[in-house]
N, C-alpha and C positions, 0 to 999 in steps of 0.2 A: 682441590683447594681445601685445606683443612688445618685447623689449629688444635693442638693437643694440650690439655691442661693436665699436668702430671703431679699428683700429690707427692710430697717428699717427707721423710721421717721427721717426727717432732722431737726426736732425741736419739733413740737407738737406730743406728744405720741399717739394722736388719729389717726394719719395718717398712719395706718397700716391696711391691709385687713384681713377679717375673715380667708381667706385661709392661709395667712402668719402665723397668730397665731396658727392655727391648725397644720400647717407644723412644726412649732417649738415645739409644744406639742408632736408631734409624732416622732420627731427625737430621735435617740439614743444619739447623741453628737452634741453640737452646737459649731461651730468654730466662734470665735469672735476676732475682732481687739484689743479690750480692755475689759477685763472681768468686770471692774468697770462700764464702760459706758453701756455695754450691760446688765449688771445686773440690772440697773435701769429699763430698758424696760421690761425685763423678769419678774421682781417682780411686775411691774404694771399690767401685765396680768396673774399673778399667775403661771408662767411657771418655773418648777424646773427640770432642766436637767444638766448633766455634761457639763461644759464649758472648752474648750481647746483654748488657745491663738493661733491665726494665724495672723501674721502681717508681715510687710516689713522686719523686722529684723530676723525672724526665718523661713520664708516660705520655703526657699531652704532646710534647715536642716530637717524640719518635713515632707516634702512632701512625701518621699518614705513610711514612716510609715503610713501616712494618706491613701495613695492609697492602701496599703496592708489591712488596716482595712475595707475600702469600698469594696474591692474585697472579703473580708471574710463575707460580708453581713450586716455590720453596716450602719445605715442610718445617714448621716451627713447633717447638714444644716449650711450654711455659712452666717454670717451677719457681717456688719462692723459698725463703730461708727454711721454712718448716710448715708442714700441713698442706692444705688444699688451696690453690690460687683462688682469689676473690673472697675468701673467708677471712675478713679482717686483714687482707693482703692485697697487693696490686692484682689486677686481672679483669675487673668489671668493664673498664673503658675499652679494653682490647676486645673482649667478648662482644660487647654491644656493637662495636664497629664491624666486627666480623659478620654478625647477624645482618647488619644493614647492607653488607656487600655480598650476601648469600654465600658466605664462607662457612663450611661445616665446622662446628665446634664440638670436640669430643672430650669430655671430662672423665678421666679414669677414676675409679674408686680407690680410696686409700686413706692415709692417716689424716686425722684432724683432732685437735686437742680436746674439743668440748665433749665429744662422745664418750671417751673413757672416763672423763671427770664426772659427767652426769651419771653414768651407770654405777660407778663405784661410790658415789656420794651417799647412796641409800635413800635419796629423795625421789619422789614420783618421776618416772621417766617417760610415761605414756604421752604427756603433753608438756611442752616446755617452750620458753621464749629465749632465744639466743640474741643477745644485744651487743656482743663484741665489747669494744672499749667504750666506757662512758665519755661524754664530752669533757674536755679538760677545763673549760671555762664557760663560754656561752652555751646556754641550754642545759647545763649540768643539773641545776636544781629542778628545772622543769621535768627532766627525764627521771630523776629520783622520785619526785612526787607521783609521776605517772606509774612507775614500776612498783611503787609501794602498794598499789591496789591490784596488781597483776596476780591472778589466782593460780597461774601455771608456775612450775618451777622455772627460775630465772638463771641464766648463765651469763657470766661476764668474763672478759679477759682483763688482766691488770698487770702492771709492771711492779717489781718488788719495792721500788722506792715510793710508790704511791699506794701500796696495799693498806697500810695503817690508816691513812686518811680516808680511803674508800670504805673500809670496814666501819670506821667511826661514823661516817655519813650514812651508811646503810643502817647502822644501829639507830641513828637519830630518826630517819625517815620511815624505816620499816618496823622499828621496835627492837629493843635490846634483846628480847627473848626469841626472836625469829631464828630458826635453825638454818645452818649453812655449812658448807664444806669448802675448805681452801685446798686445792690440789696443786702441788708444786713439783716441777721437774719431772713431769710425766714421761715414762719409759726410760728415764736415765738412772744412774747408779743411786742417787740420793732422792729418789721419788718418795713423796709422802702425801697423804691425804689427812687433813686435820678437820674433824667434825665437831661442832659445838654451836652455841648461840653466837650471834654476831658480836655481842659485847664481849663474850669470853674470848673469841678469836682475836678481836682487836687488842685486848689486854695481853694475850699470849705473844703476839708478834711485836708489841711494844717492848717486850723483854727479850724476844728472840728475833731480831731483824731478819727478814727472809731474803733468800737469793733465788735466782732462776725465774723461768717463765711460770706464770700463775693463772689458774682458772678458778673463779669463785662460782659456786653453785648455791642458790638460795631458795629456801622453801617459799612456795607461793603464799599469797595472802589468804587468810581464812575465809570460809564461806560468808556470803552476804548476811548481815545481821537479821536474825529472825527466820533464817532459812536453813534447813538441814542440807546435807550433802546431796541427797537425792533431788530435792527441789531445785537446788542450784544447777545440777546437771541437766534437769529438764528445761530450765531457762536457757542454758547454753545451747541445747539442741534446737530450741525454737529460734534462737538468734541465727543459727547456721541455716 
């Protein structure tokens, strides 16, 4: 009894491992966020398997039936539209229920958008806080206030139509001069990484409305007032 979590390319269809392809070929059923999107990937690799929709709108409803089938011995693989399942995508509920039922969960290594964005941003990558998407309404201001004091590099996902609003809010709460990078369309033909202050990035995208999937990487807050970098690191070591 086993569930396979299979990362899918975030853009370039070549960014998938041999092991991932073989796992999908050997699965009895492939769970996917959108059968149309996943169908493109599977056809590219000549994989013909039954596809079952599994997404944010039906995961609670179909969960008991899926667990029952896995317990009966069917091999399931879960993929999402892009990246690694459960990382700002469906997957957590299914994994949790598998663990509760002593079903082995095996997550294959592979593509996820925030890693290349972080590395190529030029901001410190040894310690970071990945927050996914900010709340749309309730809790948004609270989250922004909390993240404003985060000393680690911060990573957010954002949609193109909300990017300008988010950059302006980040500039307000974090400070206009805080350094950041906006990474867009990673691994695709029009990939770009734009590095500047939050205020400058907001002004740029107001003139040049963005398209495509977006990752925002933001410089962490400066050291605590009155303390140098070494003193701050010593405090962090004590807290650990």
